[in-house]
Phi, psi and omega in degrees: 000130177282135171226156182233143177261129179236162170220150173231098185271100186257188187289326183252341185193166174249139176233126179258145180214152175241131184235152165266179183289352178270355181088014173271131177285111186272330179194147187223152177202138180229141183223121182281164177216158179294136168232132187263107180266133170214155179317112172081348179232143181215125182232159177217160174265121182300333179293332173303318179305309184297317181296313178292328169304309180296308186296319181290317178301316179296319180297318182291319178297319171301315182289334174286329179068043177250141179294152187300327187280354174275349178278112186266327186210157173236138171215147187215166179219137185226170172298152179209129023247101181258112189261134177225142177257125191235142170280190182293339179266002177083025176268136182291129176272352177192163180296155191284145169268113188293155189297331180276000180286123183243030193281348183264041178290331178288319182293323180297328180283331175292325185291310181310313191296347179286337188051040182286149178299336174303337182290355176306337174288346188244088180055045174069021182090359178269343179077192002292167170263141177279141176291339183290344191280164187298309182299310175304317180296315184294325177299316177306313176305317181290322186280335189245343178218063181304329183291318174299307188298316177296320180289331186301125176274325176231140166237118188206203184238163166326299176321307188288321181299313184289320174307314181296320178294331178281318190241346186069018182245139171269109182216122182273146169284130162318320183297309180291316185295310177296333181280312190231005185248006185065023172274142182228111189299328187265000186233036176094355178086243185304144179274068187294327174293324184295312181299320178301310188293335184270359185059043175222050172310320190294348180297322178311319179289343183266349173282156177305147190271002177235144169239119191239129186285149177306134181092352178270147183280131178272321177175201172237176193287144167290153179309316181292314178292323175298321177294316183295315180281342181074034181241159175292148190286347180284342179313123184281135169258114188260139182289129176255231182169212179294132189304322183290315183293321179289326175299329174309308182306313188288338174273351181085013188265100184218350179259147178306135180096349174283159177233137177233149172228120181254121177248156180173232174292339174223173172241135169239133180244137181223148167229161183250129178230162176264350183221150173295141172235126178230120183205157176288148183084003183229128173278150182091199006272155184247132187275126165068011185287341172246300185244140176299138167073022173225152178251155183239129166261148189225143164220161183195162177236120187293320181240122172224271174300330177293343171291322177289326177289323171302306183304328181283322172296333179286333180273346178083008181197147183305134185292149170265087186299329180289318174294312183297321180297315185297314177288324176300320185291339179280348181277151180276167177308138179103356182037048176053051174095003187255133187233135181241135168261130189270031188259045183295341175226043181086179181235129179283302171215152012270354188272332185050060191235093183288344175274347177290156187224161178294154177207141172253113184242137179095016179297139173221177193286341183278343181295137179234182185302327182289337172293316182294322189291309181286326179293334178287316179298322180287322179297322171300316181300316180291329177296324178295316180295322175306317176297311175303323176297313175295327170298311182300321179295334180267000179100014185239123180222152179222152189274347177201164176237133178265126186239140174227162174101198187306320184298334178305335181289345183244105177301327177294314180297322181290319182292317178305312182293319179299317186291313185287331172279332179080019176227158174303144167255124177253137178234122184288169187302333182233104189286350185284065199302310174303326177287315182295311174316308178302317182292332178291310180303314174307316179292332179290306180300329179282345186081019176283321175241148179277332186228155167303313179306316178297323175291330177299311180306334177268316194261339185258126193240153186286153173237240187238156179235133174253117182271146175291144173272114191308318182294319179292327179289323180293321180298319178288339176300317185291314184291327178304321176299320173295319177305311186291337170289340178302306188311299183298331180286319180285335180298319176301324177288322188272343182281000000 
């Protein structure tokens, strides 16, 4: 029996799973790691990634109860764009700059000021450029930590770090590079002219020297990695990519006109097109980064599930989600006058404003924790609707949205998403989309499937559909107008 080991390296933890070729998860293991949060800055220790990968992988294999020689391929998805500077031996020179870290906002403006053709990915060249992306973060390193930048043999991502530890190969994912590095596979690849204009041409030499598409084989395990994992050295390491994009595969969103939403610490929304779309308020479109001969349009919210984690930290104890969901569900739409702006770590789209911040508006002494809890979920729902509105203005609409990740654990949150967006929400049988997507790619790399589309047809199974409630949608239409008014009003206060 062919089995596949997958990993989903997220913001708070790494989750490893073992799948069979039918898409059944046989065993799972999750290991947390530390994330260092500071205003506008978020960092992690890359060595924690490797140790948790090994520990979680061993745990998942034990839980699956399969012999090591049945593991034919490994594929994984990680946060993106999480930037790490490494020496010649693959050791980190400083903590990794996490995807949600927005310290490089001045550098993002410098990138936009070049007016380079590669900026077509950023609102059709009109911007803004996100401080989350690879080139702004790398430019920040050169400006603020020049000794680290100069010493770095490789500047790459979480994904590439794990690939190097497994195979000894330096290989970037086409998915990550096309999504966050201004790499354009159909326009010559690397954005060399952009780097020249920023006076950092040497960055191109610091990037991995191979770009490998999702589903293609990078290599096999080194003897050291095989020994640590307890696997044969013949196991294939198959290229994955950004957790949310690989999650599209796991949700079965591969046909033009479909919509996907990956939820967790953040929300990401994606659509698939047969022709490119470039417009303000929308990121992309990106050619071939998930599926050959298709483009991906993107929207995203930087802070979603992470706001609920913040709320838990604020209360000093883990939230009783069952009790909070029950009490919040009894409230009417609008949480009795409380409105939340979900920009706790800036706004990714449609505003792309790293300096915007979250807000709780309309508080009174009668509000309790469950009011804040519901209002937070509603604010995140409104943020999603703003992204879908930007998609529609650019010419991309969908009749339903398929959801995976943390939000699927809350029936209330799913219903709020359906009600605020005014369209049905679909949840597949397995909501662990990045892991399922990685399993599909592992099957392709192992030769079980000829194409990603074929793998989706076998391994991704249907689930349930949540319809919007007409009365709630009408109520949210009015509240959404007030939500949209928050950003320009608060921008005046925060700037």
